[in-house]
C-alpha positions as CSV (number, residue, x, y, z in Angstrom):
1,M,91.0,143.9,111.1
2,A,89.8,140.5,111.8
3,V,89.5,138.0,108.9
4,A,86.6,136.1,108.8
5,Q,86.8,132.4,108.9
6,A,85.1,130.0,106.2
7,P,82.7,127.5,108.1
8,G,84.6,124.5,107.2
9,D,87.9,126.2,108.8
10,R,86.2,126.7,112.4
11,A,87.7,124.7,115.1
12,V,85.5,122.1,116.8
13,V,88.1,121.0,119.2
14,R,91.9,122.0,119.9
15,I,94.3,119.0,120.9
16,G,97.8,120.4,121.7
17,D,98.8,122.3,118.4
18,S,96.1,120.6,116.3
19,A,92.6,121.2,115.6
20,I,89.7,119.4,114.3
21,T,87.7,121.7,112.0
22,V,84.0,121.3,111.0
23,G,85.2,120.7,107.1
24,Q,87.5,118.1,108.6
25,I,84.5,116.2,110.7
26,E,82.4,116.6,107.4
27,K,84.9,115.0,105.3
28,Q,85.2,112.0,107.5
29,L,81.6,111.6,108.1
30,S,81.0,111.4,104.2
31,R,83.4,108.2,104.2
32,V,81.5,106.4,106.7
33,P,78.7,104.2,105.7
34,S,75.3,105.3,106.7
35,F,74.8,101.7,108.5
36,Q,77.6,102.3,110.7
37,L,76.7,105.8,111.4
38,R,73.4,104.6,112.8
39,M,75.3,102.6,115.3
40,L,76.5,105.8,116.9
41,G,73.4,106.9,118.2
42,A,69.5,107.4,117.6
43,T,69.8,111.1,116.8
44,D,71.9,113.3,114.5
45,A,73.2,115.1,117.6
46,Q,74.3,111.6,119.3
47,V,75.8,110.3,115.9
48,Q,77.7,113.9,115.7
49,A,78.9,113.9,119.2
50,A,80.1,110.3,119.3
51,F,82.0,110.4,116.0
52,V,83.8,113.6,117.2
53,D,84.8,111.7,120.2
54,Q,86.0,109.0,118.0
55,L,88.2,111.6,116.0
56,I,89.6,113.0,119.5
57,D,90.7,109.5,120.7
58,V,92.4,109.0,117.4
59,E,94.2,112.3,117.9
60,L,95.2,111.5,121.4
61,F,96.8,108.3,120.4
62,V,98.8,110.2,117.8
63,Q,99.6,113.1,120.2
64,G,100.8,110.0,122.8
65,A,103.0,108.4,119.8
66,L,104.6,111.9,119.3
67,D,105.3,112.1,123.1
68,D,106.9,108.7,123.1
69,K,108.7,109.9,120.0
70,L,107.4,107.0,118.2
71,D,107.8,108.6,114.9
72,Q,111.4,108.5,115.2
73,R,111.6,104.5,115.4
74,S,112.7,102.9,111.9
75,D,109.7,100.8,111.5
76,V,107.4,103.8,111.9
77,R,109.2,105.9,109.5
78,D,109.3,103.2,106.8
79,R,105.3,103.1,107.2
80,I,105.2,106.6,107.3
81,R,107.1,106.7,103.9
82,E,105.0,104.2,102.4
83,V,101.9,106.1,103.2
84,L,103.4,109.3,101.8
85,R,104.6,107.1,98.8
86,G,101.1,105.7,98.0
87,A,99.5,109.7,98.5
88,V,101.8,110.9,95.9
89,I,100.8,108.1,93.5
90,A,97.5,108.6,94.1
91,D,97.7,112.5,93.3
92,I,99.8,111.9,90.3
93,S,97.6,109.2,89.2
94,R,94.4,111.6,89.7
95,E,95.8,114.7,88.1
96,A,97.1,112.8,85.0
97,M,93.8,110.8,84.4
98,Q,91.6,114.6,84.7
99,A,94.3,116.1,82.3
100,A,94.3,112.7,80.2
101,T,93.4,113.8,76.5
102,V,93.5,110.8,74.7
103,S,92.3,111.8,71.3
104,D,90.1,109.5,68.6
105,E,93.3,109.7,66.2
106,A,95.3,108.1,69.2
107,I,92.9,105.4,69.6
108,Q,92.7,104.7,66.1
109,A,96.6,104.5,65.6
110,Y,96.7,102.0,68.6
111,Y,93.9,99.9,66.9
112,D,95.7,99.8,63.6
113,K,99.3,99.1,65.3
114,H,97.6,96.3,67.0
115,R,95.1,95.0,64.4
116,S,96.0,91.5,64.6
117,R,94.8,91.3,68.2
118,Y,91.4,92.1,67.3
119,Q,91.0,90.4,63.9
120,S,88.7,86.9,64.1
121,Q,91.0,84.2,65.0
122,E,90.9,80.4,64.9
123,R,91.8,78.4,67.3
124,L,92.2,74.3,67.2
125,K,91.9,72.2,70.2
126,L,95.1,69.9,69.9
127,W,96.1,66.8,71.7
128,Q,99.8,65.3,71.1
129,I,101.7,62.1,71.5
130,V,105.6,63.2,71.2
131,V,108.0,60.4,70.1
132,K,111.6,60.1,69.2
133,E,111.8,58.7,65.8
134,R,109.5,59.1,62.8
135,A,109.0,55.3,62.3
136,E,107.5,55.0,65.8
137,A,105.2,57.8,65.3
138,E,103.7,56.1,62.0
139,H,103.5,53.0,64.0
140,I,101.3,54.8,66.5
141,I,99.0,56.4,63.5
142,K,98.5,52.9,61.8
143,L,97.9,51.4,65.2
144,I,94.9,54.0,65.7
145,G,93.5,53.2,62.7
146,S,93.5,49.7,62.7
147,D,93.6,48.6,66.2
148,A,90.3,46.9,67.3
149,E,90.9,47.9,70.9
150,Y,91.7,51.3,70.2
151,L,88.7,51.7,68.0
152,K,86.3,50.0,70.7
153,D,87.2,53.0,73.0
154,P,89.4,55.8,71.2
155,T,89.5,58.0,74.0
156,A,90.5,55.5,76.2
157,G,93.0,54.3,73.7
158,W,94.5,57.7,73.1
159,E,95.1,58.3,76.7
160,K,96.6,55.0,77.3
161,L,99.3,55.6,74.1
162,A,99.9,59.2,75.3
163,R,100.7,58.0,79.1
164,E,102.9,55.3,77.9
165,R,104.6,56.5,74.9
166,S,104.5,60.2,74.8
167,L,108.1,61.7,76.0
168,D,106.5,65.0,76.6
169,K,105.4,64.6,80.2
170,S,103.8,67.8,80.9
171,T,101.2,67.0,78.4
172,S,101.1,63.0,78.5
173,M,99.6,62.8,81.9
174,R,97.0,65.3,80.7
175,K,96.3,62.6,77.8
176,G,98.5,64.8,75.4
177,A,96.2,67.9,75.7
178,L,97.7,71.1,74.4
179,G,94.5,73.1,74.8
180,F,93.5,75.6,72.1
181,V,96.3,76.6,69.7
182,K,96.7,79.7,67.7
183,A,97.9,80.0,64.2
184,D,101.3,81.3,65.6
185,G,101.8,78.2,67.9
186,S,100.7,80.3,71.3
187,T,98.1,78.8,73.7
188,A,96.2,79.7,76.5
189,H,99.4,79.5,78.6
190,K,101.7,82.3,78.0
191,D,104.5,80.2,79.1
192,V,103.6,77.6,76.6
193,S,103.9,77.6,72.9
194,V,104.2,75.1,70.0
195,T,105.7,75.1,66.6
196,P,103.1,76.6,64.1
197,A,103.5,73.7,61.8
198,L,101.0,71.8,64.3
199,F,98.4,74.3,63.8
200,K,98.9,74.1,59.9
201,A,99.0,70.2,59.8
202,A,95.7,70.0,62.0
203,L,93.9,72.7,59.4
204,E,94.0,69.7,56.8
205,V,91.7,67.4,59.2
206,K,88.2,67.6,60.9
207,N,87.6,67.7,64.6
208,G,88.0,64.3,66.0
209,E,90.4,63.4,63.4
210,V,94.3,62.4,63.7
211,V,96.7,63.9,61.4
212,P,97.8,61.2,59.0
213,Q,101.3,61.8,59.0
214,P,103.6,62.7,61.8
215,V,104.7,66.3,62.2
216,E,108.6,66.9,62.9
217,D,109.5,69.2,65.6
218,G,113.3,69.8,66.0
219,H,114.4,66.2,66.9
220,F,110.8,64.9,67.9
221,W,108.1,63.6,65.6
222,I,104.3,64.2,67.1
223,V,101.1,62.2,66.4
224,L,98.7,64.8,66.3
225,Q,94.7,64.8,66.8
226,R,92.5,67.7,66.4
227,R,89.4,67.7,69.1
228,G,87.7,70.8,68.6
229,S,87.8,74.3,67.1
230,H,86.8,77.8,68.1
231,V,86.7,81.0,66.0
232,T,86.9,84.3,68.1
233,P,84.9,87.1,66.6
234,E,86.4,90.1,65.5
235,R,86.6,93.0,67.9
236,T,85.8,96.3,66.2
237,L,87.1,99.9,67.0
238,A,83.8,100.9,68.2
239,S,83.6,97.8,70.9
240,E,87.3,98.3,72.1
241,A,87.5,102.1,72.2
242,S,86.8,102.5,75.9
243,T,89.2,100.0,76.9
244,I,92.1,101.3,74.5
245,R,91.3,105.0,76.0
246,A,91.8,103.7,79.4
247,K,94.8,101.7,78.5
248,L,96.3,105.0,76.8
249,S,95.4,107.0,80.1
250,K,97.4,104.8,82.4
251,T,100.4,105.0,80.0
252,Q,100.1,108.6,80.5
253,V,100.0,108.4,84.2
254,R,103.1,105.7,84.1
255,Q,104.9,108.4,82.3
256,R,103.8,111.2,84.4
257,A,105.2,109.1,87.3
258,E,108.5,108.8,85.6
259,E,109.0,112.3,84.9
260,L,108.5,112.7,88.6
261,L,110.8,110.4,89.4
262,D,113.4,111.4,87.0
263,R,113.0,115.0,88.5
264,L,113.4,114.0,92.1
265,R,116.4,111.9,91.3
266,D,118.1,114.7,89.8
267,D,116.9,116.9,93.1
268,Y,117.7,114.6,96.0
269,V,120.1,111.6,95.0
270,S,123.4,112.9,95.9
271,E,125.5,109.7,96.2
272,L,125.0,106.2,94.9
273,L,127.9,104.2,95.6
274,E,127.1,101.0,93.7
275,S,130.0,99.1,94.7
276,R,128.3,98.8,98.1
277,I,125.3,97.2,96.7
278,D,127.6,93.9,96.6
279,E,127.5,94.3,100.6
280,V,124.1,92.7,101.0
281,E,123.9,89.2,101.0
282,I,120.6,87.4,99.7
283,N,120.6,83.4,100.2
284,G,118.9,81.3,97.7
285,Q,115.5,81.3,99.5
286,G,115.6,85.1,99.1
287,D,116.1,85.7,102.9
288,V,118.7,88.9,103.5
289,N,121.5,87.9,105.7
290,P,124.0,90.2,107.3
291,R,127.3,90.0,105.6
292,R,130.4,88.8,107.5
293,R,132.2,91.6,108.8
294,P,136.1,91.4,108.1
295,G,138.2,89.9,110.9
296,T,135.2,88.2,112.6
297,L,135.0,84.3,112.7
298,R,132.2,82.5,110.9
299,R,130.4,80.6,113.7
300,R,130.5,77.1,113.4
301,H,128.2,74.2,114.4
302,H,129.6,72.2,117.3
303,P,128.8,68.6,116.9
304,A,127.5,68.3,120.5
305,A,125.1,70.9,119.8
306,N,122.4,67.9,118.7
307,T,123.8,65.3,121.6
308,P,121.1,64.8,124.5
309,R,121.3,66.7,127.8
310,P,123.1,64.9,130.6
311,S,121.0,63.4,133.3
312,G,121.7,62.2,136.8
313,P,122.4,63.7,140.0
314,P,124.9,66.4,140.7
315,G,128.4,65.1,140.8
316,R,127.8,61.5,139.0
317,L,130.1,60.9,136.2
318,R,128.3,61.5,133.0
């Protein structure tokens, strides 16, 4: 008894052992923007015919590559592996996101655990001049409060002091600016943090004022000026729920991928010779170089390699 084919499974064209079906054409057409389809013809029939002709060209190139055994080339196999890897990760992500069930309780628990991240926080905009001795820091503070030239133009005066006196060269060329600093000493730059004592000391003065006493930081003393402040509003659970849900969903996707890798590693990794990893050479620039095989001589640079080539007629002494 003949089995009736679904409309989408019916072949439109056959090329070698493969076929392009109605369903495949419809799927490919759905991915093409309408303005691009209009460039293929004036009528629907012309568009369909031209699009199928393009698909035939693609399949013919694929068939030609297989005939030339290009799929056996190492660079092509690497690209195929990358495509397969991306497809597996995309499937895992799609399935995990569809199956992800992040409960309201899980969102609440995450919010409670990281509550300090969502609470209202005050940040102070601080500028510093770093010196070695307390006496020097006290001298600078006295100069700031009494020097006529400084009082005439405090902005230029501070910039000059920071450039000439501050030992912290990373900030001295920025007029000593640290940017906005949080109570824990962290700044807007994740790699830059300061002692929390700076924030605590700056709380005692108003915006635009210099802290009256130098602040000790290890072996250094800091002249500190508060230039501004900003209070971030509290972020409520209701406002952050969707963001937390997406974050927890991505965590589930990552866990799903790790579980798959563990299973595949058990199934397919039969041997790992860690001692041979040392045979891979990487230089200081990150380039991978072939390791010299035992018994081979290392190529040496010949002094004459950079000398100019001889000139003159053949037979002449050079």
